[in-house]
N, C-alpha and C positions, 0 to 999 in steps of 0.2 A: 502493499500500497506507499502511494507516495504524500508526500505531504499536501500537492496540492487535492487531495482525493480526502487524507484526512480530516483538514479542517473545510472540506466541503460539509461531511457528516457532522463538525462539529458544530458548524453553522445549520444543520438540518433542525438539529436535535432541541437549538437555541429557539427558531423562528417557531415549531411547533408549540415548544411551551410560553413561549410569547403569545400565540394567537391566540393559542387555546386560553391562558392565563385573563388576558381581556376581554370574553368573554364568561369569563367564571365569575370577575371580579363586579361587571354588569349585572352579573344575571342576582349574583350574593348580598349586591347592597341594595338593589331595591326589592329583592327578599327577607335581609333585613328588616330595612324601613318598614315594608309596609305589612309583615307579614307579624309586625314587633319583635323582631328576636334580636337580642343583645349580642347572643354569641352567636348566629347566622349574619350580623353586621359587620360585627369585630374578623370573622372568615373574609369577608366580602372588604376589611380595613389590609386584611394582611395580605390578601390577593393584591392590593394598590403598595403595598412598600416592595411586594418580589419586582415589583418594574424596574424601580431599581435596580434590584439582584441581576437582573435579565440581562437591562441595558449596562451598567455597566463587564457583564462577562461577554457582550456581545463586543462591546469595546475593547475589552485585554481581549478574546480570541484574535479580533483584527490586528492591533500590538504583535499577540506574539506570535504569530505566520510570521513577520518578518524573518529574512534569515539575515544571520551576525554581517556584521558591521567596525569600520572601524573603530568604532567609540562600544562596540559591545560584542565583543568576540563571540562569547557563547551563546550568541541569540536572546531571544527578543522573549523567550518562553517562561520565564519570571511573572510576567503579566497575569498569565493564567491564577497562580498563585494571589497575587495584590487581590486578583474580583473575588477569588473566593472568599479571601480575609471580607473584603465588603461586604462579601453576603451574608458570612456570617456576624455582621456588623448589623445588618438590616433586619435579619432573623432573628435578634436576643434584643434590637430596640422594639421587632412587633409583641412577639411575647414581652416584654414590659408595659408595654400600652395593652396589651389585653387585658393582661393581673392587675392594672390600676381601674381599668372603668368596672371591670365585674368588684373589685372590691368598693370602689366606693357605692359603687349599686345596692349592695347588700348594706352597705354601711346605712345607706338613705332611706332601703327600704321603695328603692321606686322602679315596683317590677312589674312585669306587664303578662300577657299574655298572648304568647305565639299562633300564627296563622299557619293552618298547613302549609301555604308555598314556601314557607319556610324551614320545613321537616325536611320537603321532598327537596331542596339548594343546597340542604347539607347532605342531603343521602347522593346526589348526583355530586357532591365532591368527590366523594369518596373514593366513589366510578371512576369517575375521569382521572383524578388526579393520582392515585393509586396506577394506574394504567402507563400515565405519564411516568411515572417514576422507574417503571421495569422498563421502558421502553429507554428509557436515560441513560440509567444505571447497566442497562447491558451495551451500550455504544459507547461511558464511560470507560468501562473495565477493557472495549475492546481499544479503545483509545489511549489507553490510561491518560486522560485528560483530568487535571483538577478541579480547571473551571466547569465543564460537563458532569464533575463529579458531585461540586456543589451546588449545583441545578437539581439535578436526581436529589439531592437528599433535602430539599425544600421541596420538591413534587410531595415528599413521604411527609417531610411536616405538614404540609398541607391535609393531608389523605391521613393522619392520626391527629390533628387540628379538626376532622372536622368526622373523626365517630364521638370524640369526648362529643362536641355542637351536637348529631345527632343523638346520643343519650339526652342532654340537658334539655334540647329544645323539642323532644317528642314529650319529657316526661312533665316537661312545663306546657305544656300543647295539653297534655292531657288533667291538668288545675294543680301541680305540684314547679308553682312559678319561680321558685326558687333553684330548683334546677339549672334551671337557663343562665343565671353567671358563674353559677360553679364552673354548668361547665367549662364556660371560656376561663374562668383561675386557672381550674385544671389542664387544661389543653397550652395556657402559656408557660407550665413547669416541662410538658412534651420539647415546646419550640426551642430553651435555653438549654435543653440535652445536647438537640440535632447545632445547636451556636455554635454548643464549646464542642462537638466534636466536630466541625468544619473548620471552626477556627485552628482546635490543631493541629489536624493535616494537615491544612493549610502553612502554619506557622513550622511546624516540618520541612518542608519543604523551603519554605523564602532561609532555613536555618540549617541550609544543607544535609541534613537530616540521612543518615545512611539508609538503599535500598531492604527492603526486606532478606532475612540470611536465607533465604530459596532461593531468590534469585543469587545471591554472591557467587554460593555452596557454585550452585552450574554454571556460573562460569566459571569458577576455575576449574572445576574439572574438565570442561571443554577446554582451557585452556594450557593444561598440562597432560591433556593429550594429545598435542600436538608435537610432531617431531626438533626434540634441539630445544624442548621447553624444560628446565630440568623441575624446575618447583616455582609457583607462584606465590613471591616474599611476599609479596599486599596488594589487596583490590579493595578499589570503594569509590563509589558514585555518589551521587544526586542529582535531583530534578530538576530541569527547564522544562516547564508548562506539559506537553506527550510526548517527550522526549527525554529519556537516563542522561546525563554525561560519567564514563566510569572511570577511572584511573588505575590502571594496571603495571606492575613491578615483576618485572619475569627474570628468573635467575638461569643463566645461560652456562655452556660451556666460554671462557673465558679466549679459548684460541682459534676461536670462528673469526671470522671479517671484520667487517662490519656489515657488508653485502648482507652474507649469510644468516646473522643475525636481525638486518630490516628483513629480510623476505619470511624469514621465519615471523617477523612483530607484523608483516602486513596478513600475511596467514592467519595469523589466531582473531587479529582485528576482522577479515572477511568472512572469520564463521562467526563472530557474534553477531555481526550483523547480519546475516543470513537466518541464523537462530528468535531474533532476537530486534525482533521490527523499531519495537518503541525506546531501542538505542538508539541514541544518534550520536555519540561522538565517541571514540575512545583515544586514550591517550597512555602509553605501552613504552616504562620505562624499561632497560638490560642493567643487571648488575650479571657479574661476578657470580658462577655457581661455588666455588673451592672457593671462597675468601668473606669471612666472615665480615660485614658494614651499616652502620651504623645509619642513619635515616636523617639526614642537617632536615629539620623542622625546626619554625618559632609559634608553630600555634600552640 
């Protein structure tokens, strides 16, 4: 899968979420207002906040697809992680707003009796948003995109929100009016959890966190399987948007010519590229295998 195809798939996921979210937002705001449900109206406000998240992601994807240049030699992929941070903060702020409104309603006891349209809006949101989550998550895992993953989590957040909303608004529709703001308040805590997970994953990438141990082990085995590589002395990686950048230190025979060791390094790099389409670059350093050496590093 080439760069254009990868970013094209990400664009489609974002576009579908954007337009579906727009329709849901209008539907939930109207259903919440005219159906007299605070929980459903809060759901609509949440969808409005999602516009900020989706727009920031669309911008990040456009920035992230730019190839490396003289000022950004490792590309622009981290724009996706920055967008994921923005999404997490939007999710957090949405949850705080919903919790505040629910607490205020309970404190002032300004309860309303929801109408059937509010119940239908909440049920529709669960089905639509869970479908969007599964679609977005599938593409996110295929691309390894932090931005698309953040949008997928945002869809799941909406689906979970609506589950509590359905319980609350259905109970309130049946006469238990306190359940509507209680459901809205409970929803806020689900939202806080998703915001935290999204923020943590994006921050991990921005801080050049190491990829999974399983991937590191697989690359190590692959490199050590190449004739001429005695041992993988060290391996580390970091994410840049949809791609990983891997650094390898290989121990080889010190009597090799520069040309021989270079050819072996190229073979290792080619094999890694062939097996892992989400790896964008591999930097290889060669050490003599029969000498102990200390890595010079100040970090």
